[in-house]
N, C-alpha and C positions, 0 to 999 in steps of 0.2 A: 134088922128084919124082925117081924112079929114072932114071938115065941122063942126067940133065940136066947133071950136072957143075958145077952152080952151087950157090952157097951161098945158102940161103933163111933168111929171118927169120920169126918168128911174127907174122903180121899180125892175125889174129883170135883173140880169147880169149873165154872164157865171161864173162858179166856177173859183176861182183864181188859177192860176198855177204859177210855178216858173219862167215862162218867161213873165207873163202878169201883168199889173198893172190895178187895178179896181178903177175907178173914178166915182163919182156921179156928172154928169154934167146936169144942166137943159137945155132944148131945147124947141122950139115952132114950130108949123107948121101953115102956112098961108092957107087960103082957096084956093083950086085949086091945092094943092100939092106942093107948092113952099117951098124950104128949107130955113129955117131961117139962117141968117148970124151967129147966135150964135153957131150953130153946128160947123161951120168952125173954129170959134175962139177957141172952146174947143179942137178940134183936134190939133190945132196949139200949144195950151198950153201943151197938152199931149206930143207932140213931143219934145218941149223944155225941159220938165221935164225929159224925158228919156235921152236926150243928157246930161243933167246936172248930172244925176245919173251915166251915163257911164264915164263922165269925172272924177267924184269922185272915181269911181272904179279904173280907170287908175292911178289916183294919188296915191291911196292906194297901188296898185301893184308896182308902181315905188318906193314908200317909202319902201315897204317890200323888194324889190330887193336891195335897198340901204343898208338896215339893214343887210341882208344876206351877202352882199359884205363886210361890216365892220367886221362882225363876221369872215369871211374867212380871211380877212387881219390880224385881231388880232391873229388868230390861226397860221398863217404863221409867224407872228412876234414872237410869243411865241416859235415856233419851232426853229427859228434862235437863240433866246436867250438861249434855252436849249442846242443847239449845242455849243454855246460859253462856257458853264459851264459844259461840260462833264468831267469825271474823269481825273485828271492829271497823274494817275498811268498807265504806259505802260510797256510792256516787262517783265511781272512778270514770273520768272522762278525759278526752284529749282534744285540745284546740289545735287542729292541724296547721292553721295559718301562723299562729304565734308559737306553735310547738311547745305548748305548756300542758303538762299532765297534772290533773288536780283531783282531789278526793276529800271526803270528810271522815271523821273518826267518831264513833258513838261511845267509845270508852277511852280511858286514859291509856296511852301507849308510852312505853319507856324507850323505844328505839324504832326508827323507821329509815329505810333507804329506798331509793327508786333507781331503776336502770332501764336503758333502751338498747335494743339490739337491732341493727339494720344491716342489710347485705352490703358487702364490700367496704364496710367501715368498722373500726374497732368498737368494742362494747364500751358504753359510758355509764357510770353510776355516780350518784351524789346523794347527799342528805337533803331532804326537802326543806322548804321554807314554809312559814305559816302566816296567814293574814286573815283576820276575821273568821277564825275557826275553820279555815280551809287550808289544807296542805297542798303544795304544788312544787313541781320540778320543771325547770326550763332546759330545753335542749336546742339552743340556737344553731348549732352546727350540724344538727342531724338532717339527713335527707330522707324524706318520707315517701317520695313517689315510687320507690322500689319496695315499699312495705316496711313494717316495723313491728317488733314485739316489745311491749312495755310491761315492767314488773314492779310491784310495790311489796316490800317485806316489812312486817311490823311485829313487835313483841309487846304483848299485853298480859299482865298477871302471870308472868312466867311462861307463857305459851307463845309459840311462833306462828305467825299467819303470813300468807302471801297471796297476792292477787295478780292475775296476768290479763293484759289487754292486747289483743291482736288487731293491728291496723293494716288495711289493704287499700290500694289505690283503685277506686271504682272506675270502670270503663273498659273499653276494648284494649287488649294488650297491643302495644305498639302504635296506638293512635295519638299519644301525646307528643308535644313538641320535644325536640332534642337539640343538643349542642348550644345551650344558651350562653351568651357572652355579652359583656357590657364594658364600655370605655368612656371615661370622662375626658374631654378635650376642650381647649380654649377656655379653661377655668370654670365655665358655667354651663357647658353643653355636655350631653351624654347621648350615646347611641347604643342600642341593644339589638342583637340579632339572634335568630334561631332557625332551625330547619323543621319542616313538617315531618310527622311520624311516618314510618314506612307503611303502616296499616291504617292510616287515617283515611276517612271517607273523602270523596271528591269535594263535598260541600263544607269541609271543616273550616272553622275560623277560630283563631286564637286571640286571647286577651292577656295583656301583660299588666301586672300590678306590682308596685314597688312601695317600700316604706323604709325609713332610716332608723327605726328603733322598734323594739317589740311592741310597745304600746303607742307608737306613732300613728299618724294618719296614713291611710292607704290611698294611693292615687293610681288611676289607670292611665295608660299611655294615651296621649291626645293626638299624636301624629304617627300613624302606622305606615310601614313600608310594605308594599305588595310585590309578589312575584308575578311572573307572566300569566299564571292561572288566577290571579286575583286573591291569593291566600296571603294572610298577614304573616310576614317572616321577619319583621324588624320594627323598631320603634325609635323615634327621635324626640328627645326632651330639649325644649328651647331654653328653659331657665331652671336651674337647680337651687337657686337661693344661696344664702351664705353657707360656706362650708366650715365644718368643725372636725378636728382631728379625731373626735370620738364617734363620728358617723359610721354606722354599720348598716350597709344596704342589704335588704331582703328583696328577692324577686320571686314571683309566682306567675306561671303561664297556665291559664285554663283553656279549655276548648269546648266548642259547641258544634253539634251536627244533628241533622234530622234523622240520620240513619241509626246512630248508636251513641252511647255515652263516650266521652273523650277523657282520657286520663290527664291528670295535671302534672306539671313539671315544677319542682321547687329547687332552691339552691341554699347552701349554707350561708350564714352571715358573712359578708365581705366588707373588710375595712375600706373606708373611702380612699385613703392615699394609695392603696394597692390598685385602684381602678384608673388612676389618672395617667394619661399619656401627655407628656410635656411637649411644648413646641421646641423646635431646634434652637441651639444657642444662636444668639443674634450678635451683630456687629463684630464678626470675626475679622481680625486684622493681623498682618504679619509685619514685624519690625526687624530690620537688620541693624545690629549694634556692634559690628566688627567681629566679635567672637561667637555670637549666637544669632539665630533667628528666633525672635520672641513672638509667640502666637497668643493673642488675647481674645477674649470673648465676654459676652454678657450672659449671666444666668437667666434661665427662662422664668416667666411668671408662673406661680404655683397657686392652686386653689386653697391649699391648706398652709397654715403658718408654720413652716418648717425651715430649719437652718439650711444654708447652701451646702453645708458639709454632708448632707444626706444624698447629694447628687453624685452620680458617676458618669464621667465623660468618656467617649471613644473618639480618638483622632485618627482619621484615615489619611496618612501622608504617603503619596506615591510619586515616583519619578516619571515624568511624561516620556513616552516612547519606550519604556522598559517593559519587558515581558514578565519579569518577576514581580510579584506583589508583596508588599510589606504587610506584616500583621498590624492591626490597629493598636494604638497606644491607649491604655486605659488609665484614667486618673480618677482618684477618689479623694474625698475630703479636701477639696480645693477651696481656699478662702480668697485668693487673689485672682483666680480665673486666668492663669497664664501657664504656658508651657515653653521651655527653652530648648530649642533644637540646636545642637552644636553645628557651627558653620562647616566644620570639617566633614560632617556627614551629608552635606548637600552639595552635589555636583550637577550642574545643569538646572533645567526648569522643573519645578515640583508643583504639586497641587495638594491642598488640604481641605477636608470637610469634617464636620463634627456632628455628633448626636449625643443624647443624654437620657438617663434613666434614674430611678430611685435605687439606692444601693441594696435595698431589701426585696425589691420586686423585679419582675421580668419585662415590663413593657418599655420598649425603647421608643424614643421620638423618631421622627423622620430625619434624614440627613440634611444638614444645612447646605446652602449653595457652595459651590466649589471656588476656592481662591487659589490664585497662581502666585508663585514667587520663585526667584532664581538666585543662584549664588553670585556669579559675576564678580566684579571688583567693587569694593566698598566705596560709595560716593563720598569723597572727602568734603565736598561742599556741604553735604548733608550733615556730616559730623561737626564741622566748624560752626554751621548754623545752629545746631543743637547746643553746642558748647557755648555759643554766644547767648543763647537764651538763658543758660544757667548763670552766666556772669552779668546779665543785664544788657547785653549788646543787642541791637536790633538786627534781625536777619530777614531776608526776603523769603516769603512763603513759596515763591515759585521754584526754589531750589529743592524743595522737599517732595518726595514721591507722594502720590495721592493716598496710598494705603499706609503712610507713616505719619501720623498726626499726634501721637502721644509723646509724653516727656521721655527723653532717653533713659536708658537703664542706669543703675547705680554705678556700674564699672566705667561709665563714660568719664566721670570725674577722675578716676584713677588713671585712665588712658590719657586724659588731658594733662594731668600733672606729669606723667611720664614723658609726654611729648615736649612739654615746656622745659623740663629738666634736661632732656636730651638736646634740645635746641640750644639751651644755654651753654652746655658743655661744648658742643660743636662750635658755637660762636667764640667761646674763650680760646679754644685750640686754634681756630683760624686767626684770631687776633694775635696770639703769641707767635704764630708762624710769620705773619706779616711784619710784626715788630722785629723779629730776628732777621728776616730777609731784607728789609729795606731800612734798617737802623732807625726805626721810628722812635726808639727810646731816647736817642740823643735829641731828636727833633721835638719830641713831646716834652722831654725833661732836660733842658740845656743845663750846663754846669753853672754854679753860682759864682759871680765875680768876687774880687778881693773885698773882704769884710772891712769896713772902716773902723778906725780906732774908737770912735764913740760907741759904735755898736759892740765892739769887743769889750769896752769898759762896762757897758750895761750887762753883757753876759757874765763878766767877772763878778760884778756886784751880786748877780743872782747866784753865781757859783759860791761866793763867800757865805751868803745867807743859807744856802743848802748845806754847806759844810758845817756852819754853826749849829744848824738843827741836827746834824748828824753826830754832834758831840766831839768834833775836832776843830775848835776855833783856831784861826790863824794866829801866828805869833804877833805880839804887840810891837815888836821892833821892826816889823816889815816896813820897808821903805818903798818909794816910787820905783826904784830900780827893779825890785822884784816884780812889780806890775809890768814894767817895761819888758822884763824878761818873758813874762807870760804872753804879753802882746806879741813879742817876737816869735814865741812858740806858736801862737795862733796864726800869726802871719806865715810862718814857715809851713804850717799845716796846710794852708790854702794856696801856697805858691811853691813853685819848683825850687829845690835846694840849689844853692850856688856852690860851685866847686871851689875849694880852697878857702872858704870863709871860716871865721872863728866858731869853735864849738859852742852850742847854746848852754846857758846855765841850767842846772837841774830844776825841774818843776816840782814845787812842794805839794801840788794837788793831783799829781798823776795817779795816786792810789785811791782816789775817791771813786766808788763804783757808779754813782749816779751822774757823774759829769758827762759821760758820753751821750746818754739819752737826752739830757737837757740840751746839749749842743745840736744834736740831730733834730730836735724839735724846732 
């Protein structure tokens, strides 16, 4: 206050605001109202401080702007780097007919795989092939009419990339053909059939296409089969050409309608031999060979060059008039095309029929015509006629049944030998009985009359030579009486002894072992 002569301080100041600074500055007043120089100095200091604060704020703003600029620059740089590492996979496409997924790569890739996922089928993945800078994967067994998801994974410069392609079947749901099936028959003919879709328009028409390799020519059916409404529900192929075991058939059924788009129907690749339905076995015959009934047949003609060992036969053998049914007999890997049925298992009249299939597939042929055969008694005239053929004898063909024309079985020779041996034994026993019963021995072999002395002398000369060869030469002092004694001995041997006669002289050759057989000879 004026005239107080005291120094005052600022006790009350206005409330602080966001734009003001509150400072406690001492000031004094001189008598008479003169302003002290200290007030001016305080205001100067306040102004300087405000300028300093503004300068600091500006510096902070500049620094903040600089930081923001750095962030923006870094973001731009990251965007550029990301652009440099975008996926190397381009031009990803799917050929739905050939079922080939293809793409190109704009950079070097170190690893790639492709996969397909389809409903109701297991996932399939593989490594791609490359041709003319184009990568591709083939899925011949995939079914695409239900939709599919295809994926390609690649690694480039240490970074992983993947692309996905979703495939859908265009057209009205349920409008496509269903239940496609095909069969090859009579070596060169083929029939295919299908049913119309439940949601197909009334004017729908289907077209069938087929080819035998991924890159083969596609041919459309030339002879369609129509139902009562005039819709195509089948196809007949007149000529398939030469067959190869490597044939893989592909089928595609498209549809057209003026009302809506029609979905297509495709199939997985089908190996040619699995489609063939064989003709029934031909020339079925039944042969009776005493112990067995032998059933023979001819293998069917096949479109593909396969061994007969891949065929599986079913024989349906039934007894006529019987209410119980036998299970079929299955034969595999038959090289001689025959089946031996034990004769003991056949009583009465029977029938046999046959059919055939490939051992690896499910298609059976139709049944062959039915053949009849019966057990009965074995016709011996047939057996001896067959045996006569083996040994070169002529036999009348009229004694053979119509269905038995082939050469007899191997055991016929054994049976023939057994019969011959048995007949020989029986004949010998009968002859011995007759000889004993009617004394045929004496009639056939009468006793030899008295041997003449000349013949006895010849026998003695032979006997002496034999004895000399044996190392026991007769004595040199032997006289004719000795010979006479031998003659008497020989005579006595062949004539009945006389009672009361003189005793014979001892025989010096009675100990020679070989004398008996020589005399008997």
